[in-house]
KOLMARMAR-376571 format. One record per residue (C-alpha): residue number from 1; residue in three letters; x negated, y negated, z negated. Coordinates in Angstrom, 2 decimals, always signed. Layout:
(atom NUM; ALA; (X; Y; Z))
...
***
This chain:
(atom 1; MET; (+0.01; +0.02; +0.01))
(atom 2; SER; (-1.48; -3.31; +1.09))
(atom 3; LYS; (-1.95; -6.06; -1.42))
(atom 4; PHE; (-0.15; -8.56; +0.87))
(atom 5; GLN; (+3.10; -6.57; +0.80))
(atom 6; GLU; (+5.93; -7.82; -1.45))
(atom 7; ASN; (+7.12; -6.03; -4.49))
(atom 8; ILE; (+10.66; -6.24; -5.73))
(atom 9; LYS; (+9.53; -5.92; -9.34))
(atom 10; HIS; (+7.86; -9.32; -9.15))
(atom 11; LEU; (+11.11; -11.01; -8.23))
(atom 12; ILE; (+12.83; -9.96; -11.44))
(atom 13; PRO; (+12.17; -12.61; -14.17))
(atom 14; ARG; (+10.33; -11.24; -17.14))
(atom 15; PRO; (+11.17; -12.31; -20.63))
(atom 16; LYS; (+8.52; -14.47; -22.40))
(atom 17; THR; (+7.00; -13.04; -25.42))
(atom 18; PRO; (+7.39; -15.48; -28.32))
(atom 19; VAL; (+4.20; -16.78; -30.00))
(atom 20; VAL; (+4.21; -15.86; -33.62))
(atom 21; LYS; (+2.62; -18.71; -35.70))
(atom 22; PRO; (+1.45; -18.33; -39.25))
(atom 23; PRO; (+3.49; -20.02; -41.91))
(atom 24; MET; (+2.55; -23.65; -42.64))
(atom 25; TYR; (+0.58; -24.24; -45.80))
(atom 26; ARG; (+2.43; -25.93; -48.62))
(atom 27; SER; (+0.93; -26.86; -51.94))
(atom 28; ILE; (+2.51; -25.68; -55.08))
(atom 29; TYR; (+2.26; -29.25; -56.51))
(atom 30; THR; (+4.26; -30.91; -53.77))
(atom 31; GLU; (+7.57; -31.13; -55.68))
(atom 32; SER; (+5.91; -32.40; -58.88))
(atom 33; VAL; (+4.03; -35.13; -57.04))
(atom 34; ARG; (+7.19; -36.17; -55.26))
(atom 35; ARG; (+9.16; -36.42; -58.58))
(atom 36; THR; (+6.31; -38.43; -60.18))
(atom 37; TYR; (+6.22; -40.85; -57.28))
(atom 38; LYS; (+9.98; -41.44; -57.29))
(atom 39; SER; (+10.05; -41.91; -61.06))
(atom 40; ASN; (+7.36; -44.72; -61.12))
(atom 41; ASN; (+8.22; -46.35; -57.79))
(atom 42; ASN; (+9.91; -49.51; -59.09))
(atom 43; CYS; (+8.14; -50.03; -62.42))
(atom 44; HIS; (+5.71; -52.72; -61.12))
(atom 45; LYS; (+8.05; -54.30; -58.61))
(atom 46; THR; (+7.64; -57.76; -60.32))
(atom 47; MET; (+4.57; -59.41; -61.85))
(atom 48; GLY; (+4.44; -57.47; -65.17))
(atom 49; TYR; (+6.82; -54.98; -66.64))
(atom 50; ALA; (+10.53; -55.60; -66.50))
(atom 51; GLU; (+10.96; -56.04; -70.27))
(atom 52; VAL; (+8.31; -58.81; -70.41))
(atom 53; GLU; (+9.70; -62.34; -69.93))
(atom 54; LEU; (+7.72; -64.61; -67.60))
(atom 55; ASP; (+6.86; -68.21; -68.39))
(atom 56; PRO; (+8.61; -70.86; -66.37))
(atom 57; PRO; (+6.58; -72.69; -63.72))
(atom 58; SER; (+6.40; -75.89; -65.74))
(atom 59; GLN; (+4.39; -74.11; -68.47))
(atom 60; PHE; (+1.29; -73.33; -66.50))
(atom 61; LEU; (-2.08; -72.74; -68.09))
(atom 62; LYS; (-3.82; -76.03; -68.95))
(atom 63; LYS; (-7.27; -76.93; -70.10))
(atom 64; HIS; (-8.20; -76.35; -73.74))
(atom 65; THR; (-4.75; -74.81; -74.47))
(atom 66; ARG; (-5.72; -71.16; -74.72))
(atom 67; LYS; (-6.49; -69.96; -78.25))
(atom 68; GLU; (-9.93; -68.59; -78.58))
(atom 69; MET; (-9.93; -65.45; -80.69))
(atom 70; ARG; (-13.46; -65.16; -82.01))
(atom 71; PRO; (-14.58; -62.06; -83.86))
(atom 72; PHE; (-14.88; -62.40; -87.64))
(atom 73; VAL; (-18.43; -61.91; -88.89))
(atom 74; GLU; (-18.95; -61.48; -92.61))
(atom 75; ILE; (-22.17; -63.23; -93.76))
(atom 76; ASN; (-23.98; -61.53; -96.56))
(atom 77; ARG; (-25.45; -64.28; -98.62))
(atom 78; THR; (-27.22; -61.95; -101.08))
(atom 79; LYS; (-30.95; -62.11; -100.72))
(atom 80; CYS; (-32.77; -59.09; -99.65))
(atom 81; CYS; (-35.57; -59.44; -102.05))
(atom 82; ALA; (-34.60; -59.53; -105.71))
(atom 83; ARG; (-36.14; -61.99; -108.05))
(atom 84; LYS; (-39.00; -60.87; -110.15))
(atom 85; SER; (-37.95; -59.48; -113.44))
(atom 86; ILE; (-38.71; -61.82; -116.30))
(atom 87; GLN; (-40.72; -60.07; -118.95))
(atom 88; ARG; (-39.65; -60.58; -122.41))
(atom 89; PRO; (-42.24; -62.38; -124.53))
(atom 90; CYS; (-44.03; -60.65; -127.29))
(atom 91; ASP; (-43.18; -61.20; -130.90))
(atom 92; GLY; (-44.44; -64.57; -132.18))
(atom 93; ALA; (-45.05; -66.05; -128.74))
(atom 94; PRO; (-43.39; -69.36; -127.91))
(atom 95; THR; (-40.39; -69.15; -125.59))
(atom 96; ASN; (-39.34; -71.74; -123.04))
(atom 97; ALA; (-35.64; -71.01; -123.05))
(atom 98; SER; (-34.80; -74.63; -122.38))
(atom 99; LYS; (-36.98; -74.78; -119.19))
(atom 100; LYS; (-34.87; -74.58; -116.00))
(atom 101; LEU; (-35.97; -73.49; -112.55))
(atom 102; PRO; (-36.16; -76.32; -109.96))
(atom 103; THR; (-33.12; -76.31; -107.65))
(atom 104; LYS; (-33.79; -76.42; -103.94))
(atom 105; THR; (-32.55; -79.54; -102.18))
(atom 106; ARG; (-31.20; -79.11; -98.69))
(atom 107; LYS; (-32.75; -81.65; -96.28))
(atom 108; ASN; (-30.65; -83.04; -93.41))
(atom 109; ILE; (-33.14; -83.03; -90.58))
(atom 110; ARG; (-30.68; -84.34; -88.07))
(atom 111; GLN; (-29.84; -87.42; -90.14))
(atom 112; THR; (-33.52; -88.22; -90.73))
(atom 113; ASN; (-34.28; -87.95; -87.01))
(atom 114; ILE; (-31.46; -90.42; -86.23))
(atom 115; ILE; (-32.77; -92.92; -88.77))
(atom 116; ASP; (-36.36; -92.57; -87.39))
(atom 117; VAL; (-35.16; -93.23; -83.85))
(atom 118; ILE; (-33.17; -96.27; -84.94))
(atom 119; ARG; (-36.09; -97.83; -86.90))
(atom 120; ARG; (-38.78; -97.02; -84.33))
(atom 121; VAL; (-40.20; -100.02; -82.40))
(atom 122; PRO; (-39.89; -99.56; -78.66))
(atom 123; PRO; (-43.29; -99.39; -76.87))
(atom 124; LEU; (-44.41; -102.17; -74.62))
(atom 125; PRO; (-44.29; -101.46; -70.87))
(atom 126; LYS; (-47.62; -100.53; -69.30))
(atom 127; HIS; (-49.02; -102.58; -66.40))
(atom 128; ARG; (-49.19; -100.12; -63.44))
(atom 129; VAL; (-50.96; -100.86; -60.17))
(atom 130; GLN; (-50.76; -98.99; -56.92))
(atom 131; ASP; (-54.30; -98.91; -55.49))
(atom 132; THR; (-53.86; -96.71; -52.38))
(atom 133; ARG; (-51.35; -96.57; -49.55))
(atom 134; ASN; (-50.50; -92.98; -50.41))
(atom 135; GLY; (-48.70; -94.09; -53.59))
(atom 136; HIS; (-51.46; -93.43; -56.22))
(atom 137; ILE; (-50.51; -95.35; -59.36))
(atom 138; ILE; (-52.80; -96.03; -62.34))
(atom 139; VAL; (-52.41; -97.89; -65.63))
(atom 140; LEU; (-54.45; -101.10; -65.44))
(atom 141; ASN; (-55.10; -101.39; -69.16))
(atom 142; GLU; (-56.55; -97.87; -69.36))
(atom 143; ALA; (-58.44; -97.91; -66.06))
(atom 144; GLY; (-61.26; -100.26; -67.15))
(atom 145; TRP; (-61.15; -102.44; -64.12))
(atom 146; SER; (-60.66; -105.69; -66.03))
(atom 147; PRO; (-62.35; -106.87; -69.23))
(atom 148; ARG; (-60.44; -106.41; -72.47))
(atom 149; THR; (-61.16; -109.95; -73.65))
(atom 150; CYS; (-59.28; -111.52; -70.71))
(atom 151; PRO; (-56.15; -109.50; -69.97))
(atom 152; ARG; (-54.43; -112.40; -68.08))
(atom 153; ARG; (-56.85; -112.25; -65.12))
(atom 154; ILE; (-54.74; -109.78; -63.22))
(atom 155; ASP; (-55.31; -111.45; -59.85))
(atom 156; LYS; (-59.10; -110.50; -59.87))
(atom 157; THR; (-58.83; -106.93; -61.10))
(atom 158; PHE; (-60.03; -105.57; -57.77))
(atom 159; LEU; (-63.48; -107.06; -58.56))
(atom 160; TYR; (-63.99; -104.47; -61.30))
(atom 161; LYS; (-63.05; -101.50; -59.16))
(atom 162; GLN; (-65.66; -98.78; -58.80))
(atom 163; ASN; (-65.72; -98.73; -54.96))
(atom 164; TYR; (-65.49; -102.51; -54.56))
(atom 165; GLY; (-67.67; -103.80; -51.70))
(atom 166; LYS; (-68.29; -100.24; -50.33))
(atom 167; THR; (-67.26; -98.83; -47.01))
(atom 168; PRO; (-64.23; -96.55; -47.34))
(atom 169; ALA; (-64.83; -92.82; -46.79))
(atom 170; TYR; (-62.55; -92.57; -43.72))
(atom 171; ASN; (-64.30; -95.56; -42.05))
(atom 172; ARG; (-67.71; -94.14; -42.90))
(atom 173; GLU; (-66.87; -90.82; -41.23))
(atom 174; LYS; (-65.55; -92.63; -38.17))
(atom 175; CYS; (-68.74; -94.71; -37.87))
(atom 176; ASN; (-70.91; -91.62; -38.22))
(atom 177; LYS; (-68.96; -89.85; -35.42))
(atom 178; GLU; (-69.30; -92.91; -33.16))
(atom 179; LYS; (-73.05; -93.05; -33.80))
(atom 180; GLU; (-73.42; -89.33; -32.97))
(atom 181; MET; (-71.46; -89.74; -29.79))
(atom 182; ALA; (-73.54; -92.72; -28.78))
(atom 183; GLN; (-76.77; -90.84; -29.40))
(atom 184; LEU; (-75.56; -87.89; -27.40))
(atom 185; MET; (-74.61; -90.13; -24.50))
(atom 186; GLU; (-77.99; -91.88; -24.62))
(atom 187; THR; (-79.88; -88.57; -24.56))
(atom 188; GLU; (-77.80; -87.32; -21.63))
(atom 189; ARG; (-78.45; -90.58; -19.80))
(atom 190; LYS; (-82.17; -90.27; -20.33))
(atom 191; ARG; (-82.20; -86.64; -19.23))
(atom 192; ALA; (-80.37; -87.38; -16.04))
(atom 193; VAL; (-83.03; -88.48; -13.49))
(atom 194; LYS; (-81.58; -91.12; -11.23))
(atom 195; PRO; (-83.24; -91.78; -7.76))
(atom 196; PRO; (-84.72; -95.19; -7.30))
(atom 197; PHE; (-83.22; -97.85; -5.05))
(atom 198; ARG; (-84.97; -99.33; -2.07))
(atom 199; TYR; (-84.37; -102.53; -0.14))
(atom 200; LEU; (-82.81; -102.12; +3.35))
(atom 201; PRO; (-84.89; -104.12; +5.90))
(atom 202; GLU; (-83.28; -106.51; +8.37))
(atom 203; SER; (-84.10; -104.42; +11.44))
(atom 204; GLU; (-82.55; -101.26; +9.95))
(atom 205; ARG; (-79.54; -103.20; +8.85))
(atom 206; ASN; (-79.01; -104.63; +12.36))
(atom 207; GLU; (-79.46; -101.18; +13.92))
(atom 208; MET; (-76.90; -99.74; +11.51))
(atom 209; LEU; (-74.46; -102.58; +12.20))
(atom 210; SER; (-74.75; -102.17; +16.00))
(atom 211; GLY; (-74.18; -98.39; +15.70))
(atom 212; LEU; (-71.06; -98.92; +13.63))
(atom 213; LYS; (-69.71; -101.41; +16.18))
(atom 214; THR; (-70.41; -98.98; +19.02))
(atom 215; ASN; (-68.51; -96.21; +17.22))
(atom 216; TRP; (-65.64; -98.61; +16.52))
(atom 217; ALA; (-65.46; -99.59; +20.24))
(atom 218; GLU; (-65.29; -95.95; +21.29))
(atom 219; LEU; (-62.62; -95.04; +18.83))
(atom 220; HIS; (-60.62; -98.19; +19.71))
(atom 221; LYS; (-60.76; -97.27; +23.42))
(atom 222; GLU; (-59.63; -93.69; +22.56))
(atom 223; PHE; (-56.80; -95.18; +20.40))
(atom 224; LEU; (-55.61; -97.39; +23.31))
(atom 225; LEU; (-55.47; -94.36; +25.59))
(atom 226; LEU; (-52.91; -92.68; +23.36))
(atom 227; PRO; (-49.38; -92.25; +24.82))
(atom 228; MET; (-46.77; -94.83; +23.87))
(atom 229; LEU; (-44.32; -92.17; +22.70))
(atom 230; THR; (-45.53; -90.01; +19.84))
(atom 231; ASP; (-42.73; -87.41; +19.69))
(atom 232; THR; (-44.80; -84.36; +18.66))
(atom 233; VAL; (-46.61; -83.46; +15.51))
(atom 234; PRO; (-50.13; -83.21; +17.16))
(atom 235; LYS; (-49.75; -86.68; +18.65))
(atom 236; MET; (-48.77; -88.13; +15.27))
(atom 237; LYS; (-51.70; -86.43; +13.50))
(atom 238; ARG; (-54.14; -87.65; +16.21))
(atom 239; LYS; (-52.88; -91.26; +15.87))
(atom 240; THR; (-53.13; -91.24; +12.02))
(atom 241; MET; (-56.67; -89.84; +12.13))
(atom 242; LEU; (-57.90; -92.46; +14.57))
(atom 243; GLU; (-56.32; -95.25; +12.48))
(atom 244; LYS; (-58.04; -93.96; +9.41))
(atom 245; GLN; (-61.47; -93.78; +11.10))
(atom 246; LEU; (-61.07; -97.32; +12.49))
(atom 247; ASN; (-60.20; -98.65; +9.06))
(atom 248; ASN; (-63.26; -97.05; +7.48))
(atom 249; LEU; (-65.57; -98.45; +10.23))
(atom 250; GLU; (-64.11; -101.92; +9.76))
(atom 251; LYS; (-64.78; -101.82; +6.02))
(atom 252; ASP; (-68.40; -100.75; +6.59))
(atom 253; ILE; (-68.98; -103.42; +9.21))
(atom 254; ASP; (-67.48; -106.13; +6.97))
(atom 255; LEU; (-69.74; -104.95; +4.07))
(atom 256; LEU; (-72.95; -105.18; +6.20))
(atom 257; GLU; (-71.98; -108.59; +7.63))
(atom 258; ARG; (-71.15; -110.17; +4.29))
(atom 259; ASN; (-74.23; -108.89; +2.39))
(atom 260; PRO; (-77.57; -109.73; +3.98))
(atom 261; SER; (-79.60; -108.05; +1.30))
(atom 262; ILE; (-78.63; -104.49; +0.60))
(atom 263; TYR; (-80.18; -101.86; -1.67))
(atom 264; VAL; (-79.61; -98.19; -0.86))
(atom 265; CYS; (-80.24; -95.09; -2.88))
(atom 266; GLN; (-83.30; -93.21; -1.72))
(atom 267; ASP; (-82.90; -89.45; -1.32))
(atom 268; VAL; (-85.05; -87.39; -3.65))
***
C-alpha cells in the first residue's frame, strides 16, 4: 500500500485526550491570614486609633509649648571618704571642746568675674601701620622704628626702618637679570666676526648705475610688448613679475643717484 493513498480511518475525528494537571498548591495558613487581614483592615483608617480624639486645627504645636519630661536623677550628697575618726584624749590632757571646725565659704566666681570686667580699664588702641602693599601690618610702638622719647613724630617713622635707603629685593633681582642679559649680548656681539666695510669708488658706482639702467630699459621694453588684454593666468603672472622687477631696479637706481659716497660690505 502506497503512502500517498488515502485512508478512511484518518477522516474519522479522534477524541482528544485530556491533559491531567497536578493540583494547585495551597498553603494551610491561607484562611488564617485572610481572617487576620480582614479583622485589622480599618483600624488605622484615620490618623491614630478611632478612640483617640484629635486636636482641632487651631491648636497646632507652637514653640516652647511642649512639656519637657526630663529624667529624675537622685544626687547623693554623702561624701565618699569619711572623716578621720577623732581620737579621744588621754586622761588629764586638755580638751578643746569649744573649738569649731572652719566652715567652707562658697565663692561666686561668676559674680567676681562680672565685677572685674566692669572695673577694668579699657586698653588704649595701638598705632598700626601697613608697610607693604601685600597688607602686612605692624604695631608702630613695638616695632622700634621711632624713638620712644618723641612719639608724636609719626610722619618721619620711615626714617627708622631697617631697609631705609636700600634697594628693594625685587628691584635688585631685576637689575641683576638685566646686567646678565647685557653681558651675554656683549659677549655674543664680540664673538660674532663682522666683515669690514669698504668705500665704493666712483668708477665702480657709475658702472653699476649704467648696468642697472640698461637692465631697466630691457625690462621696460619687454613690459611694453605685453598684450593689452591679460585674460589668462600666465599673462597676469608675467605682468606682475615684470612690475616687481622694474620697481626694485628703480629703487636701486634712486639709491645710487642720491648717495655719491657708498660703503659696501666686503665678502670674507
